[in-house]
N, CA, C and O atoms as a GROMACS GRO file, in nm:
protein
  404
    1UNK      N    1   1.807   1.110   1.144
    1UNK     CA    2   1.750   1.122   1.011
    1UNK      C    3   1.653   1.240   1.000
    1UNK      O    4   1.627   1.289   0.890
    2UNK      N    5   1.600   1.286   1.112
    2UNK     CA    6   1.502   1.394   1.109
    2UNK      C    7   1.563   1.523   1.054
    2UNK      O    8   1.495   1.596   0.982
    3UNK      N    9   1.688   1.551   1.086
    3UNK     CA   10   1.751   1.676   1.042
    3UNK      C   11   1.838   1.658   0.919
    3UNK      O   12   1.908   1.751   0.879
    4UNK      N   13   1.834   1.541   0.858
    4UNK     CA   14   1.917   1.518   0.740
    4UNK      C   15   1.855   1.585   0.617
    4UNK      O   16   1.735   1.611   0.612
    5UNK      N   17   1.940   1.611   0.520
    5UNK     CA   18   1.899   1.678   0.397
    5UNK      C   19   1.932   1.585   0.281
    5UNK      O   20   2.047   1.544   0.264
    6UNK      N   21   1.832   1.552   0.202
    6UNK     CA   22   1.851   1.461   0.089
    6UNK      C   23   1.837   1.539  -0.041
    6UNK      O   24   1.732   1.598  -0.069
    7UNK      N   25   1.944   1.540  -0.121
    7UNK     CA   26   1.938   1.608  -0.251
    7UNK      C   27   1.869   1.517  -0.351
    7UNK      O   28   1.912   1.403  -0.371
    8UNK      N   29   1.763   1.566  -0.413
    8UNK     CA   30   1.684   1.484  -0.504
    8UNK      C   31   1.721   1.505  -0.650
    8UNK      O   32   1.743   1.408  -0.722
    9UNK      N   33   1.729   1.630  -0.695
    9UNK     CA   34   1.760   1.661  -0.834
    9UNK      C   35   1.804   1.807  -0.846
    9UNK      O   36   1.774   1.889  -0.760
   10UNK      N   37   1.877   1.837  -0.956
   10UNK     CA   38   1.922   1.974  -0.985
   10UNK      C   39   1.812   2.047  -1.060
   10UNK      O   40   1.736   1.987  -1.136
   11UNK      N   41   1.803   2.177  -1.037
   11UNK     CA   42   1.701   2.261  -1.098
   11UNK      C   43   1.768   2.384  -1.158
   11UNK      O   44   1.861   2.440  -1.100
   12UNK      N   45   1.719   2.427  -1.276
   12UNK     CA   46   1.761   2.554  -1.336
   12UNK      C   47   1.635   2.627  -1.382
   12UNK      O   48   1.550   2.568  -1.450
   13UNK      N   49   1.624   2.755  -1.347
   13UNK     CA   50   1.509   2.835  -1.388
   13UNK      C   51   1.528   2.884  -1.530
   13UNK      O   52   1.633   2.940  -1.563
   14UNK      N   53   1.428   2.862  -1.615
   14UNK     CA   54   1.437   2.906  -1.755
   14UNK      C   55   1.355   3.033  -1.779
   14UNK      O   56   1.363   3.093  -1.886
   15UNK      N   57   1.275   3.073  -1.679
   15UNK     CA   58   1.204   3.202  -1.680
   15UNK      C   59   1.203   3.255  -1.537
   15UNK      O   60   1.210   3.176  -1.442
   16UNK      N   61   1.196   3.387  -1.520
   16UNK     CA   62   1.190   3.442  -1.384
   16UNK      C   63   1.069   3.389  -1.306
   16UNK      O   64   0.964   3.360  -1.364
   17UNK      N   65   1.086   3.376  -1.176
   17UNK     CA   66   0.982   3.320  -1.090
   17UNK      C   67   0.963   3.411  -0.968
   17UNK      O   68   1.055   3.428  -0.889
   18UNK      N   69   0.844   3.469  -0.953
   18UNK     CA   70   0.815   3.555  -0.838
   18UNK      C   71   0.780   3.466  -0.718
   18UNK      O   72   0.690   3.383  -0.726
   19UNK      N   73   0.854   3.486  -0.606
   19UNK     CA   74   0.824   3.407  -0.487
   19UNK      C   75   0.759   3.488  -0.378
   19UNK      O   76   0.699   3.432  -0.286
   20UNK      N   77   0.770   3.622  -0.384
   20UNK     CA   78   0.690   3.708  -0.298
   20UNK      C   79   0.669   3.841  -0.368
   20UNK      O   80   0.752   3.884  -0.448
   21UNK      N   81   0.559   3.906  -0.337
   21UNK     CA   82   0.520   4.029  -0.405
   21UNK      C   83   0.607   4.147  -0.364
   21UNK      O   84   0.663   4.150  -0.255
   22UNK      N   85   0.617   4.244  -0.454
   22UNK     CA   86   0.702   4.360  -0.429
   22UNK      C   87   0.650   4.446  -0.314
   22UNK      O   88   0.728   4.518  -0.252
   23UNK      N   89   0.520   4.440  -0.283
   23UNK     CA   90   0.466   4.518  -0.172
   23UNK      C   91   0.473   4.443  -0.039
   23UNK      O   92   0.433   4.497   0.064
   24UNK      N   93   0.522   4.319  -0.041
   24UNK     CA   94   0.534   4.238   0.080
   24UNK      C   95   0.646   4.290   0.170
   24UNK      O   96   0.747   4.343   0.121
   25UNK      N   97   0.629   4.277   0.298
   25UNK     CA   98   0.735   4.316   0.391
   25UNK      C   99   0.857   4.227   0.378
   25UNK      O  100   0.967   4.266   0.418
   26UNK      N  101   0.841   4.106   0.324
   26UNK     CA  102   0.955   4.015   0.305
   26UNK      C  103   1.060   4.073   0.213
   26UNK      O  104   1.178   4.040   0.226
   27UNK      N  105   1.021   4.160   0.121
   27UNK     CA  106   1.116   4.215   0.025
   27UNK      C  107   1.221   4.302   0.093
   27UNK      O  108   1.331   4.318   0.039
   28UNK      N  109   1.190   4.358   0.211
   28UNK     CA  110   1.285   4.446   0.277
   28UNK      C  111   1.400   4.372   0.343
   28UNK      O  112   1.498   4.434   0.385
   29UNK      N  113   1.391   4.240   0.353
   29UNK     CA  114   1.504   4.164   0.405
   29UNK      C  115   1.620   4.164   0.306
   29UNK      O  116   1.733   4.133   0.343
   30UNK      N  117   1.592   4.197   0.180
   30UNK     CA  118   1.693   4.195   0.076
   30UNK      C  119   1.750   4.332   0.043
   30UNK      O  120   1.851   4.342  -0.026
   31UNK      N  121   1.687   4.438   0.090
   31UNK     CA  122   1.734   4.571   0.052
   31UNK      C  123   1.733   4.663   0.173
   31UNK      O  124   1.671   4.635   0.276
   32UNK      N  125   1.803   4.772   0.159
   32UNK     CA  126   1.805   4.874   0.262
   32UNK      C  127   1.674   4.952   0.254
   32UNK      O  128   1.643   5.008   0.150
   33UNK      N  129   1.599   4.955   0.362
   33UNK     CA  130   1.468   5.019   0.363
   33UNK      C  131   1.478   5.168   0.332
   33UNK      O  132   1.379   5.229   0.290
   34UNK      N  133   1.594   5.228   0.351
   34UNK     CA  134   1.612   5.371   0.324
   34UNK      C  135   1.655   5.400   0.181
   34UNK      O  136   1.663   5.517   0.141
   35UNK      N  137   1.684   5.296   0.104
   35UNK     CA  138   1.727   5.314  -0.035
   35UNK      C  139   1.604   5.337  -0.124
   35UNK      O  140   1.535   5.242  -0.162
   36UNK      N  141   1.576   5.461  -0.155
   36UNK     CA  142   1.456   5.499  -0.229
   36UNK      C  143   1.452   5.434  -0.367
   36UNK      O  144   1.344   5.399  -0.415
   37UNK      N  145   1.565   5.419  -0.432
   37UNK     CA  146   1.568   5.360  -0.566
   37UNK      C  147   1.526   5.214  -0.564
   37UNK      O  148   1.462   5.167  -0.658
   38UNK      N  149   1.560   5.142  -0.460
   38UNK     CA  150   1.526   4.999  -0.454
   38UNK      C  151   1.385   4.973  -0.402
   38UNK      O  152   1.331   4.865  -0.425
   39UNK      N  153   1.324   5.070  -0.333
   39UNK     CA  154   1.191   5.049  -0.278
   39UNK      C  155   1.090   5.019  -0.390
   39UNK      O  156   1.000   4.938  -0.371
   40UNK      N  157   1.106   5.083  -0.504
   40UNK     CA  158   1.012   5.062  -0.614
   40UNK      C  159   1.056   4.955  -0.713
   40UNK      O  160   0.987   4.933  -0.813
   41UNK      N  161   1.167   4.890  -0.690
   41UNK     CA  162   1.219   4.791  -0.783
   41UNK      C  163   1.129   4.668  -0.789
   41UNK      O  164   1.086   4.617  -0.686
   42UNK      N  165   1.102   4.622  -0.910
   42UNK     CA  166   1.020   4.502  -0.931
   42UNK      C  167   1.104   4.375  -0.931
   42UNK      O  168   1.051   4.265  -0.944
   43UNK      N  169   1.238   4.389  -0.917
   43UNK     CA  170   1.326   4.273  -0.920
   43UNK      C  171   1.322   4.194  -0.790
   43UNK      O  172   1.346   4.073  -0.790
   44UNK      N  173   1.293   4.261  -0.679
   44UNK     CA  174   1.296   4.193  -0.550
   44UNK      C  175   1.181   4.094  -0.539
   44UNK      O  176   1.068   4.124  -0.577
   45UNK      N  177   1.211   3.978  -0.486
   45UNK     CA  178   1.112   3.872  -0.474
   45UNK      C  179   1.103   3.784  -0.595
   45UNK      O  180   1.013   3.701  -0.605
   46UNK      N  181   1.196   3.800  -0.688
   46UNK     CA  182   1.195   3.724  -0.813
   46UNK      C  183   1.323   3.642  -0.824
   46UNK      O  184   1.433   3.694  -0.808
   47UNK      N  185   1.306   3.513  -0.853
   47UNK     CA  186   1.422   3.428  -0.884
   47UNK      C  187   1.452   3.451  -1.031
   47UNK      O  188   1.369   3.418  -1.116
   48UNK      N  189   1.569   3.506  -1.065
   48UNK     CA  190   1.600   3.537  -1.205
   48UNK      C  191   1.621   3.411  -1.289
   48UNK      O  192   1.648   3.302  -1.238
   49UNK      N  193   1.608   3.430  -1.419
   49UNK     CA  194   1.636   3.322  -1.514
   49UNK      C  195   1.781   3.280  -1.502
   49UNK      O  196   1.869   3.364  -1.487
   50UNK      N  197   1.808   3.150  -1.509
   50UNK     CA  198   1.944   3.098  -1.504
   50UNK      C  199   1.991   3.055  -1.365
   50UNK      O  200   2.098   2.994  -1.354
   51UNK      N  201   1.915   3.085  -1.261
   51UNK     CA  202   1.954   3.043  -1.126
   51UNK      C  203   1.944   2.891  -1.116
   51UNK      O  204   1.846   2.830  -1.159
   52UNK      N  205   2.049   2.832  -1.058
   52UNK     CA  206   2.052   2.686  -1.041
   52UNK      C  207   2.055   2.651  -0.893
   52UNK      O  208   2.096   2.732  -0.809
   53UNK      N  209   2.012   2.532  -0.863
   53UNK     CA  210   2.014   2.483  -0.725
   53UNK      C  211   1.966   2.340  -0.718
   53UNK      O  212   1.965   2.268  -0.818
   54UNK      N  213   1.928   2.299  -0.599
   54UNK     CA  214   1.887   2.162  -0.575
   54UNK      C  215   1.743   2.156  -0.527
   54UNK      O  216   1.698   2.240  -0.449
   55UNK      N  217   1.670   2.055  -0.573
   55UNK     CA  218   1.544   2.016  -0.512
   55UNK      C  219   1.583   1.922  -0.399
   55UNK      O  220   1.645   1.820  -0.424
   56UNK      N  221   1.548   1.955  -0.275
   56UNK     CA  222   1.590   1.873  -0.162
   56UNK      C  223   1.470   1.833  -0.077
   56UNK      O  224   1.362   1.893  -0.084
   57UNK      N  225   1.491   1.731   0.002
   57UNK     CA  226   1.392   1.687   0.099
   57UNK      C  227   1.454   1.705   0.237
   57UNK      O  228   1.559   1.649   0.268
   58UNK      N  229   1.385   1.783   0.321
   58UNK     CA  230   1.434   1.808   0.456
   58UNK      C  231   1.312   1.821   0.547
   58UNK      O  232   1.214   1.885   0.510
   59UNK      N  233   1.318   1.764   0.662
   59UNK     CA  234   1.206   1.765   0.757
   59UNK      C  235   1.079   1.711   0.693
   59UNK      O  236   0.969   1.758   0.722
   60UNK      N  237   1.094   1.611   0.607
   60UNK     CA  238   0.982   1.546   0.536
   60UNK      C  239   0.907   1.640   0.442
   60UNK      O  240   0.793   1.612   0.406
   61UNK      N  241   0.969   1.751   0.402
   61UNK     CA  242   0.909   1.845   0.308
   61UNK      C  243   1.005   1.871   0.193
   61UNK      O  244   1.125   1.846   0.206
   62UNK      N  245   0.952   1.920   0.081
   62UNK     CA  246   1.033   1.946  -0.038
   62UNK      C  247   1.064   2.094  -0.050
   62UNK      O  248   0.976   2.179  -0.029
   63UNK      N  249   1.190   2.126  -0.083
   63UNK     CA  250   1.237   2.264  -0.092
   63UNK      C  251   1.327   2.281  -0.213
   63UNK      O  252   1.380   2.185  -0.269
   64UNK      N  253   1.344   2.408  -0.254
   64UNK     CA  254   1.446   2.446  -0.350
   64UNK      C  255   1.554   2.520  -0.274
   64UNK      O  256   1.526   2.611  -0.196
   65UNK      N  257   1.678   2.480  -0.295
   65UNK     CA  258   1.793   2.543  -0.231
   65UNK      C  259   1.887   2.594  -0.339
   65UNK      O  260   1.952   2.514  -0.407
   66UNK      N  261   1.898   2.727  -0.358
   66UNK     CA  262   1.984   2.780  -0.463
   66UNK      C  263   2.132   2.761  -0.431
   66UNK      O  264   2.173   2.763  -0.315
   67UNK      N  265   2.211   2.741  -0.536
   67UNK     CA  266   2.356   2.736  -0.520
   67UNK      C  267   2.405   2.873  -0.478
   67UNK      O  268   2.348   2.975  -0.518
   68UNK      N  269   2.510   2.877  -0.398
   68UNK     CA  270   2.566   3.004  -0.354
   68UNK      C  271   2.650   3.066  -0.464
   68UNK      O  272   2.688   2.999  -0.560
   69UNK      N  273   2.679   3.196  -0.450
   69UNK     CA  274   2.767   3.272  -0.539
   69UNK      C  275   2.718   3.277  -0.684
   69UNK      O  276   2.796   3.259  -0.777
   70UNK      N  277   2.588   3.302  -0.701
   70UNK     CA  278   2.532   3.324  -0.833
   70UNK      C  279   2.484   3.468  -0.843
   70UNK      O  280   2.441   3.527  -0.744
   71UNK      N  281   2.492   3.524  -0.961
   71UNK     CA  282   2.443   3.659  -0.980
   71UNK      C  283   2.290   3.658  -0.979
   71UNK      O  284   2.227   3.578  -1.048
   72UNK      N  285   2.231   3.746  -0.900
   72UNK     CA  286   2.086   3.755  -0.891
   72UNK      C  287   2.029   3.703  -0.760
   72UNK      O  288   1.911   3.720  -0.733
   73UNK      N  289   2.112   3.638  -0.678
   73UNK     CA  290   2.064   3.586  -0.549
   73UNK      C  291   2.016   3.697  -0.456
   73UNK      O  292   1.928   3.675  -0.373
   74UNK      N  293   2.074   3.817  -0.471
   74UNK     CA  294   2.040   3.927  -0.381
   74UNK      C  295   1.894   3.970  -0.394
   74UNK      O  296   1.844   4.041  -0.307
   75UNK      N  297   1.826   3.929  -0.500
   75UNK     CA  298   1.687   3.970  -0.518
   75UNK      C  299   1.587   3.884  -0.442
   75UNK      O  300   1.472   3.924  -0.423
   76UNK      N  301   1.630   3.765  -0.397
   76UNK     CA  302   1.534   3.681  -0.325
   76UNK      C  303   1.592   3.613  -0.202
   76UNK      O  304   1.522   3.535  -0.137
   77UNK      N  305   1.718   3.641  -0.169
   77UNK     CA  306   1.775   3.586  -0.046
   77UNK      C  307   1.827   3.701   0.040
   77UNK      O  308   1.874   3.801  -0.014
   78UNK      N  309   1.820   3.688   0.170
   78UNK     CA  310   1.878   3.791   0.257
   78UNK      C  311   2.029   3.799   0.237
   78UNK      O  312   2.094   3.696   0.219
   79UNK      N  313   2.085   3.919   0.239
   79UNK     CA  314   2.227   3.936   0.211
   79UNK      C  315   2.316   3.867   0.313
   79UNK      O  316   2.424   3.820   0.278
   80UNK      N  317   2.272   3.860   0.437
   80UNK     CA  318   2.354   3.797   0.541
   80UNK      C  319   2.331   3.645   0.549
   80UNK      O  320   2.400   3.576   0.624
   81UNK      N  321   2.235   3.592   0.472
   81UNK     CA  322   2.201   3.449   0.477
   81UNK      C  323   2.169   3.400   0.336
   81UNK      O  324   2.052   3.381   0.304
   82UNK      N  325   2.271   3.379   0.251
   82UNK     CA  326   2.242   3.338   0.113
   82UNK      C  327   2.192   3.194   0.100
   82UNK      O  328   2.133   3.160  -0.002
   83UNK      N  329   2.213   3.111   0.200
   83UNK     CA  330   2.166   2.971   0.192
   83UNK      C  331   2.028   2.964   0.256
   83UNK      O  332   2.014   2.963   0.378
   84UNK      N  333   1.925   2.958   0.170
   84UNK     CA  334   1.788   2.950   0.220
   84UNK      C  335   1.716   2.833   0.156
   84UNK      O  336   1.764   2.776   0.058
   85UNK      N  337   1.603   2.799   0.211
   85UNK     CA  338   1.517   2.695   0.156
   85UNK      C  339   1.386   2.761   0.115
   85UNK      O  340   1.324   2.833   0.194
   86UNK      N  341   1.343   2.735  -0.008
   86UNK     CA  342   1.218   2.788  -0.060
   86UNK      C  343   1.127   2.669  -0.087
   86UNK      O  344   1.166   2.575  -0.156
   87UNK      N  345   1.007   2.673  -0.033
   87UNK     CA  346   0.914   2.562  -0.052
   87UNK      C  347   0.891   2.537  -0.200
   87UNK      O  348   0.871   2.631  -0.277
   88UNK      N  349   0.894   2.410  -0.241
   88UNK     CA  350   0.869   2.378  -0.381
   88UNK      C  351   0.726   2.414  -0.422
   88UNK      O  352   0.699   2.429  -0.541
   89UNK      N  353   0.636   2.428  -0.326
   89UNK     CA  354   0.499   2.470  -0.359
   89UNK      C  355   0.497   2.609  -0.419
   89UNK      O  356   0.410   2.640  -0.501
   90UNK      N  357   0.592   2.695  -0.380
   90UNK     CA  358   0.597   2.832  -0.434
   90UNK      C  359   0.646   2.836  -0.578
   90UNK      O  360   0.617   2.932  -0.650
   91UNK      N  361   0.720   2.734  -0.620
   91UNK     CA  362   0.778   2.738  -0.754
   91UNK      C  363   0.726   2.628  -0.846
   91UNK      O  364   0.766   2.623  -0.962
   92UNK      N  365   0.639   2.541  -0.798
   92UNK     CA  366   0.601   2.424  -0.877
   92UNK      C  367   0.530   2.457  -1.008
   92UNK      O  368   0.536   2.378  -1.102
   93UNK      N  369   0.462   2.570  -1.016
   93UNK     CA  370   0.391   2.606  -1.139
   93UNK      C  371   0.471   2.700  -1.230
   93UNK      O  372   0.417   2.754  -1.326
   94UNK      N  373   0.599   2.719  -1.200
   94UNK     CA  374   0.682   2.810  -1.278
   94UNK      C  375   0.774   2.731  -1.370
   94UNK      O  376   0.783   2.608  -1.363
   95UNK      N  377   0.842   2.805  -1.458
   95UNK     CA  378   0.923   2.741  -1.560
   95UNK      C  379   1.064   2.713  -1.510
   95UNK      O  380   1.146   2.804  -1.499
   96UNK      N  381   1.089   2.589  -1.481
   96UNK     CA  382   1.224   2.544  -1.448
   96UNK      C  383   1.241   2.406  -1.508
   96UNK      O  384   1.144   2.339  -1.545
   97UNK      N  385   1.364   2.365  -1.517
   97UNK     CA  386   1.389   2.230  -1.571
   97UNK      C  387   1.477   2.154  -1.475
   97UNK      O  388   1.560   2.212  -1.404
   98UNK      N  389   1.458   2.025  -1.474
   98UNK     CA  390   1.543   1.938  -1.393
   98UNK      C  391   1.666   1.904  -1.475
   98UNK      O  392   1.656   1.870  -1.593
   99UNK      N  393   1.782   1.914  -1.411
   99UNK     CA  394   1.908   1.888  -1.478
   99UNK      C  395   1.960   1.750  -1.439
   99UNK      O  396   1.922   1.694  -1.336
  100UNK      N  397   2.045   1.697  -1.521
  100UNK     CA  398   2.111   1.570  -1.491
  100UNK      C  399   2.224   1.595  -1.392
  100UNK      O  400   2.297   1.693  -1.405
  101UNK      N  401   2.237   1.509  -1.292
  101UNK     CA  402   2.348   1.520  -1.196
  101UNK      C  403   2.317   1.611  -1.089
  101UNK      O  404   2.399   1.631  -1.000
   0.00000   0.00000   0.00000
């Protein structure tokens, strides 16, 4: 049970949500560090409006797990690892809604 994942509810973002700052080193996991055009982009580190996923409980903590194959995932997930867990503490004060099912 320690490694099990429990899906609690569906989530959809109704406004963009910044999960890390554009000057953070975390943003480079999503882009090529040599791409000058993307270095100054304010899109990285932001969950775009319309992204859907699950609120889950894993390791006794709460996370948001985005659905795969959505447009806009490249701005906040590593390209080689689209399935990530984002702490619900990072998004709890942002605009999202819980969906049925």
